[in-house]
N, C-alpha and C positions, 0 to 999 in steps of 0.2 A: 525126848522130843521137844522141839522148840515151841515157844508160846504160840498161841493162835493169834494171827493178826486180825484187824477189824474186817478186812476182806474175807479172811478165813471164817470168821463168825457169820458174816453175811451168807457165804456159801453153805455153811452148816445149817443155818436157820432155814434157808430155802430148801435144802435137801430134806430136813426133818418135816417141813410142811408137805413136801412131795410124798414122802414115805407114808405119812398119816393119811393123806387123801387117797393115795394109791391103795393102801391096805383097805380103806373104807370101800373103795370101788370094787376091789376084788372080793371082799367078803359080802357086800350088799348085792352086787350085780353079777359076780363071778367073772366079770370081764372089765377091761379098761376100754371104754367106748367113748367116742367124741360126743355122743348125745347126752352124757351124764355130766353134771356140773363138777362133781368130785373128780371125775376123770380129766376134765379140762384143766382144773387146778393142778392135778398131778402132772399132766403132760407139760404145762407151761413151767411149773417149778422144776421139773426134770430138765427141761431145755436150759433154763437159767443155771441150774446146778452143773450141768455138763459143760456149758460154755465157761462158767467161772472156774471149774476144775482145771481147764486148760491153761488158766492164768496163774495157777498155784504151783510154785516150784520149790522143792527142798533140795538144797545143795546144787541148785542150778541145773538139774537134770530132768529129762523126760522119763517118766516112770510108768508103772502099771496103772496107776490112777488115770493118767492121761490116755492110755490105751482104752480103758473102760469108758472114759468120757467120749472118745471118738466112736466106740462101738454103740454107746447110748445115742449119740447124734444120728448114726446110721440107722439104728433100730427105730428111732422116732421118725425119720424120713420115710422109711419103708412102711411103717404103720400108718402114717398120715396119708401116704400115696395110696395104700390099699383101702383106706377109709373113704377117700374122696374120689376114687376112680374105679372103673371096672376093668382095669388093665389085666388083672389076674383072674377075672371071671369068678367061677365058683370057689376058687381058692383064696379070694381076697380076705374073707373073714378069718380064715385059718392063719394067713400071714399076718393079719392085723393082731390077732390074739398072741401069736408067737413073738412078734416084734415088741408090742407094748408090754407084755409080761416079761420079756427079756430085760427091758429097761429097769424093772423092779429088781431083778437079780443083779444087774450091774450097779444099782444103788447099794444093795446089801453088802457087797464085798468090801468097798472102802468104809462103809459105815461101821461094820464090825471090827475092821482092822484099826481104824482110828480110835474107835471107842475103847477097845481093849488095850491099845498101846498108850492111851492118854489117861485112863481111869483105873483106879482112883489116882488122883493127881500126885500124891506122895509115893505111891507104889503101884505103878500100872500092872495089870494082870499079865500082859504080854510085853516083852522087851525086844523080841526079835521077830522079824517078818516070817521066818521059817518055823516058828513055833507050831507044834502039832495041833494045838488047840485051834489056831486060826485055820489050818488046813482042814480040820474036822468041820468047822463052821462052813467053809467054802463048799465042801462036799455035801453037807446037809442042805445048803441053799440050792445047789445044783439039783439034788434029788427032789426037793420041794418044787422047784421050777418045772422039772420034767413031769412029775405027777400032776401038778396043776395044769400044765399044758395038755397032757393027755385027757384030763377031765374036761377042759375047755373044748378040745376037739370033739369029744364024745357029745357034749352038750350042743355044739353046733350041728353035728351030724343028726342027732336025735330031733332037734327042733327044725331042721331043714332050713336054717337061717342062711346057709350058703347056697341054696338052690338057685 
């Protein structure tokens, strides 16, 4: 893999800040909500990371990371819309949980991919995007997202927050 540019380091640092603050929000509050400072940091850093990801090209091509960045931007827009309006009525909080939590999933896919393909520097763990180890991580992240989402939906329903 090529060296990371200064812009790439900026993108990586912002994404790491997002992941740490998002993980904090999810573990502390069980949700990413606009009312929490850690969630605001997460969402802002996620927005910056997604936009900056669109400017990173390897071999001059549009790739899976760009698709994830676009999905992240869409999920952020839907989550923000549902947090600030009553457009979706009693389903707003469910859509917000689904959207904002999906952004965390979209962070994890390129994070694990880049991490395993770059580290350790002298002998990366993964050298091919088709490596079964990566696919196992992707599947694990999807399962964790789905279990987390069901848990969030049950908490919303139980607390009648969506009423």
